[in-house]
C-alpha beads as a LAMMPS data file, in Angstrom:
LAMMPS data file: protein, C-alpha beads

276 atoms
275 bonds

1 atom types
1 bond types

-500.0 500.0 xlo xhi
-500.0 500.0 ylo yhi
-500.0 500.0 zlo zhi

Masses

1 110.0

Atoms # bond

1 1 1 -63.233 53.776 -334.489
2 1 1 -66.862 52.619 -333.968
3 1 1 -67.186 55.478 -331.145
4 1 1 -65.629 58.325 -333.331
5 1 1 -68.058 57.030 -336.131
6 1 1 -71.045 57.237 -333.785
7 1 1 -70.320 60.865 -332.656
8 1 1 -69.738 62.053 -336.101
9 1 1 -73.151 60.657 -337.169
10 1 1 -74.840 62.154 -334.044
11 1 1 -72.910 65.585 -334.787
12 1 1 -74.190 65.439 -338.402
13 1 1 -77.626 65.019 -337.581
14 1 1 -77.767 67.843 -335.100
15 1 1 -76.417 70.213 -337.705
16 1 1 -79.124 68.967 -340.337
17 1 1 -81.983 69.946 -337.745
18 1 1 -80.599 73.233 -337.069
19 1 1 -81.950 75.955 -339.396
20 1 1 -80.493 79.631 -339.225
21 1 1 -82.987 82.492 -338.332
22 1 1 -82.884 86.101 -337.708
23 1 1 -81.942 87.266 -334.151
24 1 1 -84.407 88.719 -331.788
25 1 1 -84.200 92.372 -331.364
26 1 1 -86.528 94.295 -328.753
27 1 1 -86.824 98.131 -328.211
28 1 1 -85.814 99.785 -324.883
29 1 1 -89.320 99.711 -323.658
30 1 1 -89.554 96.076 -324.177
31 1 1 -87.864 93.078 -322.846
32 1 1 -87.341 89.433 -324.229
33 1 1 -89.254 86.497 -322.740
34 1 1 -89.627 83.025 -324.223
35 1 1 -88.403 84.240 -327.556
36 1 1 -90.908 87.043 -327.898
37 1 1 -90.655 90.943 -326.946
38 1 1 -92.982 91.681 -324.095
39 1 1 -93.652 95.356 -323.268
40 1 1 -92.314 96.987 -320.048
41 1 1 -94.423 98.632 -317.412
42 1 1 -94.194 102.461 -317.603
43 1 1 -93.101 104.591 -314.584
44 1 1 -95.388 104.415 -311.545
45 1 1 -96.451 100.875 -312.521
46 1 1 -95.153 97.360 -311.870
47 1 1 -95.577 94.123 -313.748
48 1 1 -98.237 91.562 -312.928
49 1 1 -97.758 89.000 -315.760
50 1 1 -95.631 88.577 -318.692
51 1 1 -96.886 88.421 -322.328
52 1 1 -97.728 85.333 -324.090
53 1 1 -98.749 84.305 -327.563
54 1 1 -102.331 85.772 -326.999
55 1 1 -101.863 88.731 -324.459
56 1 1 -99.373 91.632 -323.719
57 1 1 -97.786 92.309 -320.571
58 1 1 -100.024 93.188 -317.754
59 1 1 -99.220 96.163 -315.397
60 1 1 -100.539 97.805 -312.291
61 1 1 -99.995 100.952 -310.527
62 1 1 -97.651 100.984 -307.543
63 1 1 -98.989 100.582 -304.059
64 1 1 -99.255 103.640 -301.856
65 1 1 -95.747 104.533 -300.091
66 1 1 -94.053 102.829 -303.225
67 1 1 -92.643 104.315 -306.405
68 1 1 -91.133 103.164 -309.813
69 1 1 -89.263 105.997 -311.657
70 1 1 -88.394 104.006 -314.933
71 1 1 -89.888 101.636 -317.406
72 1 1 -89.636 98.194 -315.697
73 1 1 -90.249 94.389 -315.645
74 1 1 -90.210 94.275 -311.993
75 1 1 -93.014 92.808 -310.293
76 1 1 -92.801 95.193 -307.095
77 1 1 -92.140 98.949 -306.487
78 1 1 -89.566 100.473 -304.236
79 1 1 -90.722 101.813 -300.855
80 1 1 -90.379 105.493 -300.177
81 1 1 -87.702 106.741 -298.093
82 1 1 -88.612 107.422 -294.439
83 1 1 -87.535 110.633 -292.799
84 1 1 -86.624 109.764 -289.255
85 1 1 -87.398 112.344 -286.964
86 1 1 -85.060 110.894 -284.227
87 1 1 -82.299 111.184 -286.791
88 1 1 -83.055 114.939 -287.224
89 1 1 -84.541 114.251 -290.654
90 1 1 -87.765 116.092 -291.965
91 1 1 -89.548 115.735 -295.318
92 1 1 -88.472 117.901 -297.935
93 1 1 -90.581 116.609 -300.764
94 1 1 -93.189 114.092 -300.469
95 1 1 -92.871 110.897 -302.694
96 1 1 -95.458 109.839 -305.386
97 1 1 -95.777 106.831 -307.792
98 1 1 -92.694 107.951 -309.750
99 1 1 -90.435 109.778 -307.343
100 1 1 -88.948 109.004 -303.856
101 1 1 -89.405 111.103 -300.786
102 1 1 -86.693 113.603 -300.119
103 1 1 -85.506 114.103 -296.662
104 1 1 -83.504 117.055 -295.330
105 1 1 -82.085 117.971 -291.956
106 1 1 -83.877 120.130 -289.471
107 1 1 -82.832 123.778 -289.265
108 1 1 -79.909 124.321 -287.411
109 1 1 -78.409 120.972 -288.119
110 1 1 -76.704 119.305 -291.305
111 1 1 -75.901 115.717 -292.569
112 1 1 -73.433 113.668 -290.695
113 1 1 -71.978 112.105 -293.590
114 1 1 -72.636 111.570 -297.496
115 1 1 -75.387 109.156 -296.894
116 1 1 -77.348 111.763 -294.936
117 1 1 -78.952 109.093 -292.636
118 1 1 -78.402 111.262 -289.545
119 1 1 -77.896 114.946 -288.700
120 1 1 -75.544 116.876 -286.552
121 1 1 -75.911 120.167 -284.932
122 1 1 -74.473 123.387 -286.712
123 1 1 -71.821 125.349 -285.105
124 1 1 -73.151 128.905 -284.694
125 1 1 -71.879 131.083 -287.535
126 1 1 -69.946 134.021 -286.360
127 1 1 -70.651 137.699 -287.099
128 1 1 -69.460 138.277 -290.533
129 1 1 -70.571 134.919 -292.035
130 1 1 -73.945 133.477 -292.582
131 1 1 -75.847 130.067 -292.833
132 1 1 -76.027 128.647 -296.390
133 1 1 -79.154 126.239 -296.459
134 1 1 -77.699 124.890 -299.877
135 1 1 -74.321 124.008 -298.406
136 1 1 -76.420 121.994 -295.584
137 1 1 -78.382 120.378 -298.213
138 1 1 -75.276 119.350 -300.286
139 1 1 -74.228 117.584 -297.034
140 1 1 -71.392 120.061 -296.230
141 1 1 -69.707 119.636 -292.961
142 1 1 -69.812 123.585 -292.497
143 1 1 -73.026 125.213 -293.756
144 1 1 -71.356 128.733 -292.804
145 1 1 -70.013 130.991 -295.505
146 1 1 -68.409 134.571 -295.267
147 1 1 -70.871 137.437 -296.092
148 1 1 -70.303 138.674 -299.529
149 1 1 -69.893 142.412 -300.655
150 1 1 -73.317 144.039 -300.094
151 1 1 -74.394 141.530 -297.146
152 1 1 -73.592 141.495 -293.390
153 1 1 -74.345 139.358 -290.271
154 1 1 -73.996 141.054 -286.696
155 1 1 -75.100 138.098 -284.644
156 1 1 -73.964 134.383 -284.250
157 1 1 -76.446 132.155 -285.363
158 1 1 -77.076 128.495 -286.444
159 1 1 -79.819 129.391 -289.091
160 1 1 -79.547 133.086 -289.987
161 1 1 -78.313 134.039 -293.534
162 1 1 -76.392 137.062 -294.435
163 1 1 -78.516 139.866 -295.141
164 1 1 -78.215 142.358 -297.858
165 1 1 -77.366 146.135 -296.857
166 1 1 -80.165 148.525 -296.835
167 1 1 -80.838 150.610 -299.797
168 1 1 -80.765 154.359 -298.830
169 1 1 -81.968 155.353 -302.342
170 1 1 -85.095 153.189 -302.290
171 1 1 -86.013 154.947 -298.958
172 1 1 -85.288 158.339 -300.369
173 1 1 -82.459 158.843 -298.229
174 1 1 -78.506 159.389 -298.641
175 1 1 -75.735 157.382 -297.747
176 1 1 -73.810 158.453 -294.548
177 1 1 -71.991 155.349 -293.733
178 1 1 -70.949 152.397 -295.651
179 1 1 -71.785 148.856 -294.367
180 1 1 -69.337 146.132 -293.752
181 1 1 -69.586 142.348 -293.434
182 1 1 -70.644 142.754 -289.871
183 1 1 -72.778 146.162 -289.956
184 1 1 -75.368 147.334 -292.082
185 1 1 -75.075 150.839 -293.786
186 1 1 -76.211 154.137 -292.070
187 1 1 -78.744 156.291 -294.135
188 1 1 -79.254 160.100 -293.373
189 1 1 -81.991 162.254 -294.530
190 1 1 -81.642 163.544 -298.003
191 1 1 -82.974 167.057 -297.002
192 1 1 -80.095 167.366 -294.656
193 1 1 -77.630 166.490 -297.155
194 1 1 -78.970 168.865 -299.433
195 1 1 -78.810 171.533 -296.889
196 1 1 -75.301 170.872 -295.866
197 1 1 -74.287 171.534 -299.571
198 1 1 -76.368 174.361 -300.224
199 1 1 -75.626 176.392 -296.970
200 1 1 -71.985 176.792 -297.998
201 1 1 -72.742 177.796 -301.549
202 1 1 -75.510 180.256 -300.290
203 1 1 -72.930 181.956 -297.854
204 1 1 -70.281 182.247 -300.750
205 1 1 -73.104 183.961 -302.925
206 1 1 -74.109 186.193 -300.284
207 1 1 -70.600 187.197 -299.405
208 1 1 -70.065 187.992 -303.267
209 1 1 -73.127 190.205 -303.405
210 1 1 -72.003 191.862 -300.117
211 1 1 -68.661 192.738 -301.611
212 1 1 -70.014 193.987 -304.797
213 1 1 -72.371 196.473 -303.061
214 1 1 -69.492 197.728 -300.701
215 1 1 -67.604 198.092 -303.773
216 1 1 -70.161 200.135 -305.644
217 1 1 -71.025 202.369 -302.510
218 1 1 -67.229 203.307 -302.113
219 1 1 -66.891 204.215 -305.720
220 1 1 -69.940 206.179 -305.865
221 1 1 -69.036 208.283 -302.735
222 1 1 -65.680 209.118 -304.276
223 1 1 -67.407 210.204 -307.456
224 1 1 -69.961 212.463 -305.420
225 1 1 -67.000 213.935 -303.596
226 1 1 -65.162 214.835 -306.845
227 1 1 -68.192 216.367 -308.284
228 1 1 -68.898 218.535 -305.145
229 1 1 -65.217 219.878 -305.313
230 1 1 -65.226 220.564 -309.042
231 1 1 -68.528 222.527 -308.461
232 1 1 -67.147 224.595 -305.774
233 1 1 -64.053 225.414 -307.588
234 1 1 -66.151 226.713 -310.478
235 1 1 -68.308 228.792 -308.276
236 1 1 -65.273 230.561 -306.756
237 1 1 -63.748 231.219 -310.173
238 1 1 -66.939 232.623 -311.662
239 1 1 -68.122 235.195 -308.668
240 1 1 -65.599 238.015 -309.140
241 1 1 -66.802 238.485 -312.930
242 1 1 -70.509 238.204 -312.326
243 1 1 -72.197 241.790 -312.025
244 1 1 -75.672 243.038 -311.857
245 1 1 -76.924 243.960 -315.357
246 1 1 -78.570 247.016 -313.762
247 1 1 -75.731 248.506 -312.393
248 1 1 -73.543 250.624 -314.407
249 1 1 -69.985 251.211 -314.348
250 1 1 -68.798 254.117 -312.109
251 1 1 -66.000 256.703 -313.064
252 1 1 -64.249 258.850 -310.631
253 1 1 -63.488 262.501 -311.639
254 1 1 -61.314 265.057 -309.678
255 1 1 -63.125 267.992 -308.436
256 1 1 -60.900 270.505 -306.581
257 1 1 -58.477 267.783 -305.827
258 1 1 -61.378 265.322 -304.542
259 1 1 -62.588 262.479 -306.586
260 1 1 -66.094 262.475 -307.558
261 1 1 -68.090 259.454 -308.881
262 1 1 -69.824 259.544 -312.081
263 1 1 -71.822 257.061 -313.795
264 1 1 -70.374 255.574 -317.162
265 1 1 -72.277 257.181 -320.140
266 1 1 -73.185 260.567 -318.295
267 1 1 -71.432 263.728 -319.432
268 1 1 -69.285 265.274 -316.579
269 1 1 -70.627 268.553 -316.110
270 1 1 -69.322 270.804 -313.322
271 1 1 -70.845 274.323 -312.551
272 1 1 -68.504 277.370 -313.366
273 1 1 -69.098 278.172 -309.761
274 1 1 -67.648 274.774 -308.624
275 1 1 -64.675 275.349 -311.020
276 1 1 -64.043 278.737 -309.699

Bonds

1 1 1 2
2 1 2 3
3 1 3 4
4 1 4 5
5 1 5 6
6 1 6 7
7 1 7 8
8 1 8 9
9 1 9 10
10 1 10 11
11 1 11 12
12 1 12 13
13 1 13 14
14 1 14 15
15 1 15 16
16 1 16 17
17 1 17 18
18 1 18 19
19 1 19 20
20 1 20 21
21 1 21 22
22 1 22 23
23 1 23 24
24 1 24 25
25 1 25 26
26 1 26 27
27 1 27 28
28 1 28 29
29 1 29 30
30 1 30 31
31 1 31 32
32 1 32 33
33 1 33 34
34 1 34 35
35 1 35 36
36 1 36 37
37 1 37 38
38 1 38 39
39 1 39 40
40 1 40 41
41 1 41 42
42 1 42 43
43 1 43 44
44 1 44 45
45 1 45 46
46 1 46 47
47 1 47 48
48 1 48 49
49 1 49 50
50 1 50 51
51 1 51 52
52 1 52 53
53 1 53 54
54 1 54 55
55 1 55 56
56 1 56 57
57 1 57 58
58 1 58 59
59 1 59 60
60 1 60 61
61 1 61 62
62 1 62 63
63 1 63 64
64 1 64 65
65 1 65 66
66 1 66 67
67 1 67 68
68 1 68 69
69 1 69 70
70 1 70 71
71 1 71 72
72 1 72 73
73 1 73 74
74 1 74 75
75 1 75 76
76 1 76 77
77 1 77 78
78 1 78 79
79 1 79 80
80 1 80 81
81 1 81 82
82 1 82 83
83 1 83 84
84 1 84 85
85 1 85 86
86 1 86 87
87 1 87 88
88 1 88 89
89 1 89 90
90 1 90 91
91 1 91 92
92 1 92 93
93 1 93 94
94 1 94 95
95 1 95 96
96 1 96 97
97 1 97 98
98 1 98 99
99 1 99 100
100 1 100 101
101 1 101 102
102 1 102 103
103 1 103 104
104 1 104 105
105 1 105 106
106 1 106 107
107 1 107 108
108 1 108 109
109 1 109 110
110 1 110 111
111 1 111 112
112 1 112 113
113 1 113 114
114 1 114 115
115 1 115 116
116 1 116 117
117 1 117 118
118 1 118 119
119 1 119 120
120 1 120 121
121 1 121 122
122 1 122 123
123 1 123 124
124 1 124 125
125 1 125 126
126 1 126 127
127 1 127 128
128 1 128 129
129 1 129 130
130 1 130 131
131 1 131 132
132 1 132 133
133 1 133 134
134 1 134 135
135 1 135 136
136 1 136 137
137 1 137 138
138 1 138 139
139 1 139 140
140 1 140 141
141 1 141 142
142 1 142 143
143 1 143 144
144 1 144 145
145 1 145 146
146 1 146 147
147 1 147 148
148 1 148 149
149 1 149 150
150 1 150 151
151 1 151 152
152 1 152 153
153 1 153 154
154 1 154 155
155 1 155 156
156 1 156 157
157 1 157 158
158 1 158 159
159 1 159 160
160 1 160 161
161 1 161 162
162 1 162 163
163 1 163 164
164 1 164 165
165 1 165 166
166 1 166 167
167 1 167 168
168 1 168 169
169 1 169 170
170 1 170 171
171 1 171 172
172 1 172 173
173 1 173 174
174 1 174 175
175 1 175 176
176 1 176 177
177 1 177 178
178 1 178 179
179 1 179 180
180 1 180 181
181 1 181 182
182 1 182 183
183 1 183 184
184 1 184 185
185 1 185 186
186 1 186 187
187 1 187 188
188 1 188 189
189 1 189 190
190 1 190 191
191 1 191 192
192 1 192 193
193 1 193 194
194 1 194 195
195 1 195 196
196 1 196 197
197 1 197 198
198 1 198 199
199 1 199 200
200 1 200 201
201 1 201 202
202 1 202 203
203 1 203 204
204 1 204 205
205 1 205 206
206 1 206 207
207 1 207 208
208 1 208 209
209 1 209 210
210 1 210 211
211 1 211 212
212 1 212 213
213 1 213 214
214 1 214 215
215 1 215 216
216 1 216 217
217 1 217 218
218 1 218 219
219 1 219 220
220 1 220 221
221 1 221 222
222 1 222 223
223 1 223 224
224 1 224 225
225 1 225 226
226 1 226 227
227 1 227 228
228 1 228 229
229 1 229 230
230 1 230 231
231 1 231 232
232 1 232 233
233 1 233 234
234 1 234 235
235 1 235 236
236 1 236 237
237 1 237 238
238 1 238 239
239 1 239 240
240 1 240 241
241 1 241 242
242 1 242 243
243 1 243 244
244 1 244 245
245 1 245 246
246 1 246 247
247 1 247 248
248 1 248 249
249 1 249 250
250 1 250 251
251 1 251 252
252 1 252 253
253 1 253 254
254 1 254 255
255 1 255 256
256 1 256 257
257 1 257 258
258 1 258 259
259 1 259 260
260 1 260 261
261 1 261 262
262 1 262 263
263 1 263 264
264 1 264 265
265 1 265 266
266 1 266 267
267 1 267 268
268 1 268 269
269 1 269 270
270 1 270 271
271 1 271 272
272 1 272 273
273 1 273 274
274 1 274 275
275 1 275 276
């Protein structure tokens, strides 16, 4: 009983000494240190000393070759990644105080795994497919991709992408043969193409004109002949009726049983002797 009583007295004394207070809450750019909120160091810096009752946190810039990309209470910066040339890596983007160095595989190679610590040689992309740098950067095992519509690749290469077809219109030419995924388009002169259309049209027009001319000539000749025939017929029918206005009609008179010509309008006078 004495022990229990003694424990009760100690517990009561502790409760009497404790005073409730507000819980400490710091912002996302602060951290709690010894019952107070200290400021974190901004990106590109590291912590030198924590805050105290009289001073705030002390920070300094990251040393060369190191970076810190977030608000931190750390007293050291992270070293930049080293792109090992022997592993087939080269620098894509140089690091700074806030960002790490970015490495990539040398042309003609791609990452061997997801960590991309080493690179392996690409297999040549066959004709009809091309190298896609984005796939190599995404650590794909095969950086080759079939050429899309409007592009082609006619060689086997580890680095050559698919190239777009030539635009005949931009060069003022006409399309002769459409391209494929392994061949470019074939263009031809626009003038030649125009002539190939104009020549048949011109020939058809000339043929029509010649036909019209022949038709007109034939019908004109027939009309001329008909006119000549009608004129000849008219002349032949009118000739027997035509007489000289100065020629008078002649009448015949019998004299002693013989006809004697006498002009019309003159009296027929025969001497008595002739009558005897």
